[in-house]
N, C-alpha and C positions, 0 to 999 in steps of 0.2 A: 580653584577655577569653578565657576558656576554659570548658570544660564543668563545672568545679568549682562554678561559681555555682549550678548546678541541684540540688546536694545529692543526686546519684544514688547508688544502691547501689554499693558498691565493685566488685561483680561486673560491673555494667553499665559502670562506668568502665574496667574492664579490657577489655571488649569494644570500647569506643570507641577505646582505644589500639591494639587489634588491627586495627581497621578503618582506622587511620591518620588519624583525625580529630584535629585540634588546636584549631581555632578554629570556633565556631558560625557558620553562615551567617546572614544577616539574617532569613530566615524561621524558623530555629531559635531565634534570640534572642527573637523576638517571640511565636512560637506556643507554645514549650515551657512557659513559666511558666503560661500560661492553661490548657493541657491538663493540666498537673500539678495544677492547682487543681480539676480535674473539670468545667470549664465547656465548653459547646459552642463550636465555633469555625467560622468561615467563612474559609478560607484562600485568598487569591487570589495566586498566584505561578506564573510560567511554569515549565516543566519544566527540570530541571537546577539548581534552586536549593537542593536538600537537603531538600525537604519530606517525603520518606519517613522520614528520621531524625527529623524534627520531630514525627511522631506515633508512630513506633515506639519511641523511647526512653521517653516517658511511659507507653506501654502496658507495656513491660517492667518499669518501676518499679512499676506497679500490681500486676503479677503476682508480685512478690516477696513479697506477702502474700495470704492467702486460699487457697481450695481449688485443687487442681491436677487435671489430667486431665478437665476439662470445658471446653467452649468459652466463653471469657469475653470474647474480642475477635474481631469479625468485620470483615474488610477486604474490600471489594468493588471489583474493578478491571475495566476493560473488555476486556482481552486476556490471553491466556495468558502472553505474554512479560512483560507488566507484573506479573502475579501472581507469576511466578517471580522476577522482579527484587526485588519487595517481600519475598518470603519469604527470599531469599538475604541481603538486607540485615538482616532480623530475626535470622537464624541467626548471622550474624557478630557483630552487636551483643549478642546474647543467648547467645553460646556458653558463657559461664561461669555461666549461670543454669539452672534446671530447666525453663524454658518450652519447649514443643514447638510446632512450626508445621507445618500441613498445607495443601497447595495443592489446590484443587478447581476443575477446569475440564474442558471437553469436548475431543474430539479424541483422547482416550486412554481406556483401559479404566476402568470404575468400581471394579472390585474392589480394586486397590491403595489407592485413596482411601478406600473404605469400611473396609478393614482398618486403615488408619492412624487413622481417626476412632475406631474401636472400641478401639484401644490407648490413646486419650486424647490430646487436644491442647488447649492453652489458646488458641491463635491459629489462625484459619482465614482463608486468603487465597483468595478465590473469584471466579470469573466468574459472572454472573447465571444463565445457562442451566443449567449443570450443578448449581449450588446449588439451583435450584428442582426439578430432577429428584430430588436426594437428599432434599429436604424432602418431596416427594410420596411417596417410597418409605419415609419415616420412618427414613432412615439417618443423619440428623443432627438434633441437638437444639439449638435456638437459644434456649431459654427462659432460659439463664443468661448471655446476652450482656450485658456491662456497658459495652462500648465498641463503637460502630459507626463505621467509617470508610468514606466514599465517596471514592475517589481518582480524579482525572481525570473528574469528573462531566460535564464538557462533552463529552468524547469518548463517554461512555456515552449521552449524549443524541443525538449524531451517529449512533450505531450503532442507535438505536431501542430502547435498554434501559430507558427511563424507566418503561414499564408493568411490566416485570419488577422494577425497584427498588421500586415501590410494593407489589407482591405480597410481596416479601421483608420489607418493613417490617411486614407483618401478623404475621410469625412471630418478631419480636424484641420484648423487653419495651418497653413505652412509657416506663418509667423507665430511662433509659440516658444515657450521654454520646455525643454525635454529633459527629464531626469531618468536615467537608465541605471538600474541596479541589478547586479548579478553576483552570485557567489562564486561562479566559475566562468571561464571565458573560452568556450569551444569556438571553432572557426565560424560556424553559422551565426553565433552571437556577435562576433567581431564584425562580420559583414553587415549585419543589421545595424549595429551601433554606428558604423562609419556612414551608413546611408541616412540616418535620421538625426544624428547629432551635428550641431554646428559649433566648431571650435570648442569642444568640450574640455573641461578640466577633469583629469582622472584622479580619483581618490581611492587609494588602495590601502587597506589595513592589514599589514602583515602578509604572509603568503596565503594562498587559497587552500587552506587546510582546516581541520577541526580546531576549535578554540583551544588555547593552551591551558585553560582551566579544567580540561577533561583528561582523565587518565584512561588508558586503554589496556585491555587484557583479552586474550584469546583462550577459549575453552574447547580443545579438540574433543569431539564426541560423535559417535555414529548417529545417523539420523533416527534410528529406532530408540535412542535413549534421551533425545532432546527434552521431551516433556518431563520425564522423570528427573533429569538434571535441573530443569527450571524449577520444579517444585522443591527440590532439595536446596537450591540456592536461595529461593525466597524464604525458606524456613531459617536459614543460617545467616543471612545478610541483613543487617539493619538498613532500612530504606525509608524514604519519604514517598514521593510518587515514583512509579516505575512505568516506563514506556517500553513495550515489547513490539518488535517489528517482525512481521512475517512476509513471505514473498507473494502469497496469494490471498484472495478474499476468503475463500473457503477455509483456509488454514487459520486465518485470524478469528473467524467465527467459531470454529471447532475448539481452538485453544482457549478462547475466552470461556466457553461452556465448561471445559474441564477445570479451569481455575475456579470458576464460580462454584462448581460442585465440591471443590476442596475447601470451600469456606472463605475465599478471597472476594473482596469487593472489586469487581472488575467489569469493564465494558469493552465492547468491540467497536472498531471504527474502520469501516471498509466501504468501497464505492457502491455496493448494491443496496446500502441502507438509504431510506428516505432522508431528505435533508433535515427534517425536524428531529429525527432520531440521531443523526450524526451530530447535530448541534447540541442535543441533550447529552450525548456522550462526552463531548468536549467540555460543556459547562459543568457536568458532574465531576469530571476529572479535575477541572480547575478549582472547584469549590471544596473538594475533599470527599464528595459522596462516593467516588471511586478512588481506590489507591493504585489500581493497575489499569492501563489502557493498552489493548492489543490492537495494532493498527497496521495497515499497509502503507507503502511510501506515499502514494498520491493523496490518500485521505488525511495523512498526518501533516501535510503542509499547512502552516498557519497556526499550529499548536504553540501557544506562548504561555507556558506555565513555569514560573520561576522555581517552584519547589520540586521539579523533576530531578531526583538524585541519581537515577540510574536509567540508562538506555541499554536494553538487551536485544541484540540481533539474533533472534531465534533462527533466522535464515540469513546467510551472507548476502549482502546487497549485490546487484549486478554490476555496478560501476563504483569507482572511487568517489565520484560526485554524489551518488546516492548515499554512500557512507558518510560523507561530510554533512549532508543535510540531516540524516538520521541523528548523528551524534550532536548536531547543533541544537537538539531539543533539550539537552542538559548542559550544565556549565554556563547558563545564560546570565547576563548582567553581572559578569565578573564573579559569579558563584562557581563553586567546584562541583564536579560531577564525575561519574564513572560510566564507562562504556564497555560492556561485555559482549563478546561475539562468539557464538557457537560455530565451530568450523569442522568441516569434513575434509577428507583427503583431496577431493576435487577442488577445494577452495584455495589451494596453495597459490596459484597464480594471482588471484585477487588479493590475498594476504601480502604478497610481495609488492604489489602495486600500492597498497595502502601504506606499507612500511616506507616505501620510497617517498610518498608525500609527507608522511610524518617525520621523516629524516632519522628514524631510529627503529630498531627491531621492537616488535610488540611482544610483551611477556606472554608466554604460554603457561597456563595454570591448570591444575587438577583440583577438584573438590575433595577435601580430606574425608575419608569414610564412605565415599560414594562407590557403589558397585558398578564398575564399567563393563562387567561381563554380561553376556546374554543378549546383546543388541543385535538386531538384524543388520547385516552388512549392506543391504540394498533395499530400496523400496519395492523391488520386484524380485523376490527370492526365486531361485530355480526350483522346478518341481522335483519331488522325490523320485527315486528310482522306481518305486512301486507305482506311482502315479503315471510315469511315462509308459511302463509296461501295460498298465490297464488301458491307457489311451490308445496304444497301438493294437491291442487285441480286441477292443470293443468294436462290434460291427457298425458299419456306417449307417445302416438303415435304422438303428436304434434311436430312440428319442425323436420320433417324428421324421425320420429320414435324414436328420442332420448328424454330422459327426460330432460326438461329444469331446470336449477338451478335458484335460485333467483338472482336478479340483485345486483351488488355491489353498495354501497352508493356513490352518486356523491360528488365531492368536493364542498365546499361552494362557491357561486358566488363571483368573484373578484370585487373590487370596480371599478367604471368607471371613466375615465378621468385622471387617474394617473398611470403611469407605476410603480412607487414605490409601490403604494397600491396593484397593481395586483400581484406583486411578494412577497409582505409581507404576502399575504394570500395564497401563493402557497402550493400545497400538499407537505407532507414530502417526503424525498427521501429514500424509503424503500430499504433494501438490496436485497429483492427478486424482481422479475419482476412484479410489480403491474399493468403494462400496458398490460400484455399478453392477457387479455380478451377483450381489446378495439376493438369494431367493429365486434365482433363475435356474431352469433345468440344466443339469450338468455342471453347475457351479456351486452347489451347496457343500456344506462341511459334513464329513462322515468319519467319525473316529479320529479326531485330531487332524493329523496330516495325511490320513489315508484317503484315497480316492473312493468315491461311491462304487459299491459292487454292482455289476450288471444284474438285472432281475432274472430269477430262475425261470427256465423254460416251462410252459404249461404241460400238465400231464396228458398223455395220449388217451383219446376216448376208447372205451371198451367196445362200442358198437359203431363202427364207422358207417356213415350214411352212404358213401360212394363205394363202388366195387373196389376190392383190393387191387393194388398195383400188381401186374403180372409178375410171376416169379422169374428168376433168371433163366429158367428153362425155355421160356418163350423166345429167347434170343438164339436158340439153336438153329443151325443152317437148314435142317429138314423142315422145320416149321416156317422159316422165312420163305422157302421155295413153295410150300403149299399155299401160303398167303398170296404169293405172286401169281400163281395159276388162277386162284379164285378171282383176283382183281382183273386178270386178262379175260376171263370168261364173261364177267359182268360188263367189261368194256365192249 
């Protein structure tokens, strides 16, 4: 079976050849005939199954006829990276046609996007926020939209975009073809789909779970040893491209810095980066400039790199859906991949939920030769007995009148003479700001885990300027009576 069965325009078939596509994927085989007929569709398929081409090829076929230089297809995506990925796929598949594609998203200047729209474009790939901005400024006309695509609708729901989607729907014609794609189907998405789709055809590829081409393994490890375990695994495991997921932006940045200092070609991808740096990181990962990409969930949407051999969850995702999307970065286009997840004791409920979706228990593994001893059991270790005693005995007026807290434990000293050893014993990368107290009064390190000693009292002066305090004899009853009589006489 090949793409000839769809009777596509020869220019589009040439684009398919240029993209290297030979055989339609299951989602393409089922969805494309329905879309080519002009019917609405509800596509349920996990990421990496080829759904972008499933809606892009029929759109390009539609645009071979009819007017040009007006927006006829609107594709809404949750992130800038996914918008760029969709647009790039459309440009490759439609490179021999006259269709123009413009991306619209925030984080960059509006002027280039407005200029591109004024020059005329048939396909707009947009994120909700910037699209609504341009609609409000009357810089884009959606009255001629014939096809509306909502891609990764479940992710847009997670990001709180559903109100924006409903606002966008008010600016497109009611008579249109709507293509609705989602990897999962929570209740909010079902409600939106029932509101905007007209007699849709549902296309579902397997269960909503990670691709069958991906193998899964869990690596129980305390949080304090995650970085050391990751370095050991990268040394022992043959890999191609590796995608590492962290829970926070700060952790992604810090982990990438540690890997780079250990000699790896690595880039970070997180939401605080400028758009040009985010795109440079993705392009470098795709081209092979970087072998490892450390990313957060939101920033990683839209990464389509076929040579990702391993996905490593440095932190357990918050939901099963997030696990599905993370793991979908590997095992793409029917290739095999491996998914490794670092787990802590508190992650067991999520592990059971993932195993329920997968239908099988996930193998627990230990890395041979790895020293699992010496990890901190918690990101916030309890203070030592000595520190508690010092905190209780220290006067409140010390340190500018503020009560000092106990010092935080210092990290264990790193081995000398080896950069590898120094980073193998690096502190864990906590989600909270563990460095906030560094350098502040009362929070410095003093003698490893020892709290700082209170300063010694100053020596007493030899010649006091004021008269000496009366001796205890001044308090005798006879002296108090004499003083009272003198005060009465003066009165």
